[in-house]
N, C-alpha and C positions, 0 to 999 in steps of 0.2 A: 503494500500501499505505500509504503514511504516512496518508494521508485516512482510511481506514479504520479504523487503528489510534486515529487520534485520536478518531472518531467513537464508535469501540465503548469507549473510555474514557468519554468524555460520557455515553453512554446508560447505562452503568451507575453514574456516579454521579448521574445524575439519577433513576435506580431507586434509589437510597439514599437521597437526599434526599424524592421522593417516599412512599417505604415508613415515612420515620420522622414524616410529615404526616400518616400514617393510611391513605395510600390504598397497604394492603398488596399486594391483586391486582396493582395497576397497576405497582408497584414491581418485584414480582418478573418480571414479563412485561419490562421494561425490564431488568433486569440479564441475563434469559437471552438477550433477544436481543443485548445488547452483549457479552456471553460467546461468545456462538454466531459474532457476527461478528470479535471476536479471535481465536479460534480458527482459522478460515476466512483470516484475514490471515495466518496464520503457516502455509501449507500448506509450506514447505521443512523443516520439522521432521520429525523422525520419526513414523511412524505413531502410536504412543501419545500422543506430545505434542500429537495433533491430535486423534484420536478421543475420548480422555478427557475436554477439556473440551466437546467438543462433544456428547457424551452426558450429563452433568452439565447442560449448558444445555438441552437436550432434556427432559429430566426435570425440572428446574425450571420450565421453561416449561408442561409437563402437570401439575406439581401446582399452578401458580398457577391455571390452568384449571378445575382442580378443589376449589379452596378455595369455602369458600358465604360470600355475601355476607354482610355484617356489620351490615345493617339489620334 
């Protein structure tokens, strides 16, 4: 569980850095995957604490796919 938690933090940090460097779609996808992994790693929590972050990460993932290309 600890490895999943650390890898999700690394994915979110990489997403923020990637987004700041100009690759917004890739950064959003990395943040969404990192948030989803973190939510899944917290399975022992109450249902709302599991499903709300999962719903947010899924919606961010779909939004990132729907973003137009900036070129």
